[in-house]
Residue, then its C-alpha position, 0 to 999 in steps of 0.5 A: m764059905p760063909p759061916g754055918v754053910l756046909g754046901l750049896r743046898t744049905w746055902i739055898w735053904r738059909n737064903n730062902s729062910r731069910s727071904l721069908l722072914l724079910l717078906a713077913a716083915f712087910p705086913a708087920l711094918l704096915v700094921a706097926v705104922t698104922y698102930v703108931l699113927c692111930v696112937a699119935f692121932t688120939l694123943i695129939l687130937g684126943d683126950d689130955d689124959p695120955v693113958a686114955a689117949v693110948r687106949a683110944g688109939g689102940a681101939l682105933a688101930q684095931a678098927a683101921i688095920p683091916g681096912v688098910l690090909v684090904a686096901s693093900a690087897a687091892w693094890f696086889a690085885i692091880a699089880y697081878l693084872i698089869q705086872r708083865p706088860a708093865i715090866l716089859a714096857l718099863a724095861g724097854a723090852h719087846l717079846d721076840d721068839t723068831s729072830p736069830e738072837a731069840r732063837r739062840v737064847r731059846r736053844l740055851i734056855e730050853p734044856l734048862a727049863i726041861s731039866r726042871g720040868l718047866p715050860t720054856p720062858h718067852v724071850a724078850l730083847i732090849d735094844t741096847d749095847g749094855l750087858n744085862a738080863f732079867a726075868a719077869g712073870w707071876s708064874e712059870r707059865d707066863a715067865v719072860v727072860g729078857v736079855t740085851r743085844g749087847l749081852l748077846a754080842t759079848l758073851d759066848d754060849a757057856e757064859l750066856e747059858a750061865v746068865l740064863a740059868h741065873e734068870m731061870t732060877h729066878v723063875i723057879n723061885r718065883d722071885s718076880r712075884l716076891l719082888i712085885v709083893s715088895i714093890v706093892f708094899v713100898g708103893v703103899f707107903a709112897l702113896a701114904c707119904e704123898l697124901a700126908m705131904r699134900g695134906l700139909r701143903y693144902a690144909p687150911r691154916s688156923d690159929d685156934r687150938d684145934g687147928n694147931k693140933f691138926m697141923m701138928f698131927l700132920l707133921v708127925a704123921t708125915g714123919i712116921l710115914w717117911l720112916g715106914r717108907i725108908g724101912a720098907l725100902a730097906l727091906r725091899f733092897a735086902l730081899s732083892r740082894r738075898r735073891e741074887f745070891m740064891a739065883d747065882a747058887g741055882a745057876l751053879e746047880l743047873t750048869k755045874n759051870p762056876d767059871a762061866l758064871v764068874s766070867a759072865l758077871t765080870k763082863i757084865a760089871g764092866k758095862p751094865g747100864i741100859g739107860e733110864v729104867a725105874d728102880e722097881v724094874q732095875q732090881m730085877f736085872i742080873f746086876d744093878p751097880p750100887d749107887g750109895w749106901e749098901l743098905f739101899s743097894t738092890h744088888p750085892d757087889i760083884e766081888d761078893r757074888i764071885a767070892a760066894i760062887r767060888a766058895v760053893g762052886 
């Protein structure tokens, strides 16, 4: 049992609290980077008096931050409109409520949804031998649970029910919405980094003092934005890892069958690959193998998840 955790409900509450803190860190990071950029702009291009330049940068930031937040809100609006079809397309999934495989999924997931008073999610299938599953949708009404054909062929009903309960918990907790929010924030930094790098590449070269100052600002701004992007990515991955632990806990609560979930995760870990999928969508799957530093992994290790399941199960 993790330190300070007394049971399943305590574990879920603690993870929810930490996820909210991580989510709140995104706009804080955006505001902080905007402020630092404004101060850097006035320090490099403005008055030679550093104190006066910092004050001017603070005033500039006060004027710029509302515009930055409005632009981010526009990104959210676009993401809201296109999120479900975009995720299905990027995952290579297609909606299917009539095939024998889809009917098997509906037979198992429908009681889980009814037990929580929710509509049954739509079913999507992915034509691959890999073992994986995901949940998408902005709310319970447009939720989709996708599974690979390899998963359906490999897991028995108890194991598949445990996986579907994991994905149903993502729907209940609105995790897809949280991940879309995090993706949008990372996208803001990605776009800003791209614009800064293009500015460096195509800015006219000049030997005068003002021209050199402007190039210096572009270099500094690019570095600041890349640091912000790395920080946003780290927050996004931390949020994703945290939600996977919560979904495992929710699956235990729905099925009361920790052995089935452990068995399913063990099988999935042996063959999770589903082909080329964008990182933004891969983090929505039940498992994405770590490919580097833990800080930038979208999912915790299977061993850690199994240990947590054993601790609270």
